[in-house]
C-alpha positions in Angstrom: -2.8 7.0 16.9 0.2 4.4 18.2 1.2 1.3 16.5 3.8 -0.8 17.9 4.2 -3.9 15.9 7.5 -7.0 15.1 9.2 -5.9 12.1 12.1 -7.2 9.8 13.6 -4.1 8.2 13.6 -4.5 4.2 14.6 -1.1 2.9 16.2 2.0 4.2 16.8 5.4 2.4 17.7 9.0 3.4 15.4 11.9 4.3 16.9 14.9 4.6 19.8 15.7 7.6 20.4 12.4 9.8 17.2 10.9 8.9 16.2 7.7 7.4 12.6 6.5 5.7 12.3 2.9 7.0 10.0 -0.2 5.7 9.6 -3.1 7.9 8.0 -6.3 6.8 5.3 -7.6 9.5 3.4 -10.2 10.0 0.3 -8.3 11.0 0.3 -5.6 8.7 2.8 -6.9 5.7 5.0 -3.6 5.2 4.8 -0.4 7.1 7.5 2.3 6.7 8.3 5.4 8.9 10.5 7.7 9.5 13.6 7.4 11.8 14.4 11.1 12.9 18.3 11.2 13.6 18.7 7.8 12.4 21.9 8.6 10.8 23.7 10.2 13.0 26.4 8.9 15.2 24.5 8.8 18.8 21.6 8.1 18.0 18.9 6.0 20.0 18.1 4.6 16.6 20.6 4.1 14.4 21.4 0.0 15.0 17.5 -1.2 15.3 16.9 0.4 11.5 19.7 -1.2 10.0 18.8 -3.6 7.3 17.5 -7.5 8.3 17.1 -6.4 11.8 14.1 -7.7 13.8 12.7 -5.7 15.9 9.8 -4.0 17.6 9.0 -1.5 16.7 6.8 1.4 18.2 5.8 4.9 15.9 3.5 7.5 15.7 1.1 7.6 12.7 -1.1 11.1 12.1 -0.7 11.1 7.9 0.6 9.4 5.2 3.9 8.8 6.9 4.1 7.6 10.5 7.7 8.5 13.1 9.2 6.4 14.8 9.2 6.4 19.0 10.9 3.6 20.5 12.6 0.6 19.1 14.2 -2.7 20.6 16.1 -5.3 18.9 14.9 -9.3 19.0 17.9 -10.3 16.3 20.3 -7.8 14.7 21.0 -10.4 12.0 24.6 -8.8 12.4 26.5 -11.7 10.4 24.5 -11.0 7.7 26.1 -7.4 7.6 29.7 -8.6 7.7 29.7 -11.4 4.9 29.3 -9.7 1.1 28.0 -12.9 0.1 26.2 -13.4 3.1 24.5 -9.7 3.0 24.1 -9.8 -1.1 22.0 -13.0 -0.8 20.0 -11.4 2.2 19.6 -8.2 0.0 17.6 -10.3 -2.3 15.6 -12.3 0.2 14.9 -7.9 1.3 14.1 -6.8 -1.5 11.9 -9.9 -3.5 9.8 -9.1 -0.4 9.4 -5.3 -0.6 9.0 -5.3 -4.7 6.3 -7.9 -4.6 3.8 -7.0 -1.2 1.9 -3.7 -1.5 1.5 -1.9 2.1 -0.7 -3.0 4.9 -0.7 -6.5 3.5 -0.7 -9.0 6.3 1.4 -11.9 5.4 2.1 -13.8 8.4 3.4 -17.2 7.0 6.2 -15.3 4.7 7.0 -13.2 7.5 7.8 -16.3 9.4 9.8 -17.5 5.9 11.4 -14.0 5.7 12.5 -14.3 9.2 13.7 -18.3 8.9 15.8 -17.6 5.4 17.4 -14.8 7.3 18.1 -17.1 10.2 19.3 -20.2 7.6 21.4 -17.6 6.1 23.5 -16.6 9.6 23.2 -20.3 10.2 25.6 -21.5 7.0 22.6 -23.0 5.3 23.7 -23.1 1.6 23.0 -19.4 0.2 21.3 -20.5 -3.2 19.0 -23.1 -1.6 17.7 -20.8 0.9 17.0 -17.7 -2.0 15.4 -20.5 -4.3 13.4 -21.9 -1.7 12.0 -18.4 -0.6 11.6 -17.8 -4.5 9.2 -20.7 -5.1 6.9 -19.3 -1.5 6.8 -15.9 -3.2 5.7 -17.4 -6.7 2.9 -19.1 -4.6 1.9 -16.6 -2.4 1.4 -14.7 -6.0 -0.7 -17.2 -7.9 2.4 -18.6 -10.1 3.4 -21.7 -8.4 5.0 -24.2 -11.5 2.4 -27.1 -12.2 5.1 -30.3 -10.7 3.2 -33.0 -10.3 2.0 -34.0 -13.7 2.4 -32.8 -17.2 1.5 -29.4 -18.1 -0.4 -29.8 -21.4 -1.9 -34.0 -21.6 -2.2 -33.6 -17.0 -0.4 -37.1 -17.2 1.8 -38.1 -14.9 4.1 -39.9 -16.4 8.0 -39.1 -15.9 9.0 -35.4 -16.2 11.9 -34.5 -19.2 11.6 -30.9 -19.3 10.7 -27.8 -17.6 9.2 -25.1 -19.4 8.8 -21.7 -17.9 6.4 -20.7 -21.1 4.3 -22.8 -20.2 4.5 -23.5 -15.9 5.9 -26.3 -15.3 6.8 -29.7 -15.8 6.7 -31.4 -19.5 6.2 -35.5 -20.4 8.8 -37.4 -22.4 5.1 -37.7 -25.4 4.7 -33.4 -25.2 8.3 -31.7 -24.7 8.6 -31.7 -27.7 6.1 -29.2 -28.6 7.8 -26.6 -26.1 11.7 -26.7 -27.7 12.4 -23.4 -25.8 11.6 -25.8 -22.1 14.6 -27.1 -20.5 16.0 -30.7 -19.5 14.9 -32.0 -16.2 17.2 -34.2 -14.2 16.0 -36.0 -11.2 18.0 -34.5 -8.7 16.9 -30.9 -10.0 13.0 -32.0 -10.1 13.0 -33.5 -6.5 14.7 -29.8 -5.5 12.3 -28.2 -6.6 9.2 -30.0 -5.1 11.1 -29.7 -2.3 11.2 -26.3 -2.4 7.0 -26.3 -2.3 6.5 -28.4 0.3 9.4 -27.2 3.1 9.1 -25.5 5.2 12.4 -23.4 5.4 12.7 -23.3 8.8 12.7 -26.9 8.9 15.5 -26.9 6.6 18.6 -28.6 7.3 22.8 -28.9 5.7 22.2 -30.4 1.8 24.7 -30.9 -0.2 23.9 -30.2 -3.9 26.1 -30.7 -7.0 27.5 -27.9 -8.8 26.1 -28.7 -12.0 22.1 -29.0 -10.5 22.6 -26.0 -8.2 23.3 -24.2 -12.5 20.3 -26.1 -13.8 18.1 -24.7 -10.8 19.3 -21.3 -10.8 18.6 -21.1 -14.6 15.4 -22.7 -14.1 14.0 -20.3 -10.8 15.1 -17.3 -12.9 13.8 -17.8 -16.5 10.5 -18.5 -14.7 10.5 -15.7 -12.2 11.4 -13.4 -15.2 8.6 -15.1 -17.4 5.9 -14.9 -14.6 7.2 -12.1 -12.8 9.2 -9.6 -14.5 10.5 -7.6 -11.4 14.0 -6.1 -11.7 15.9 -6.8 -8.9 18.8 -4.4 -8.5 20.2 -7.2 -5.1 20.1 -10.0 -8.2 22.1 -7.4 -10.4 24.8 -6.9 -7.6 24.6 -10.8 -6.8 25.0 -11.8 -10.2 28.0 -9.5 -10.9 29.8 -11.0 -7.8 29.6 -14.3 -8.9 29.6 -13.7 -12.5 33.4 -16.0 -12.9 30.9 -18.5 -11.1 30.3 -22.0 -13.3 
């Protein structure tokens, strides 16, 4: 059966001599994989179309478990993301997170647009860490693990939030903070950004200037929350940590 879908390449692995198994994330069917025969060869007609992060139209024929790519047209190569080590590291986190979190053939139109918008935001020079956190938060929400950021997770009151608890799944007020000693002290700026991550479509993200200490706090909270509730080990995140291990 012939299929034609618009998709973003989120994974590619070598298969046999000269071939690749390519996984694309599509709006209608979620993750779809197929074989791109000869894609590793110098004069391959598919070589550039199956590079990581590429947005394209893909036609493939499927008669068994794995389809075979027949035709590909590039809509946006996102080449800039592969030319910079920093950009490639962050884009790889987006791609791997998508590949690991979603099952095959599960359509997620909103998340498709968020991934495409996140790659465009990276290419256009938006703050890389903020783009990643925005996408992570959308993934938390999609998976049903959105943190509670409007009221205290213990007393359900709307008093000013002073700490954030990954274990309990949200903010704590002054009266309740001592009941969770591992909670992280919040700043107004960090809380504002966490709420922004839940509300903002990444395609509307403008240039944003965040203090280094606020970014460090956000990284700690988002990382701990991910490890507590998602608990998926990402190779791309380990690489990102190595790349920036001397950053403050």
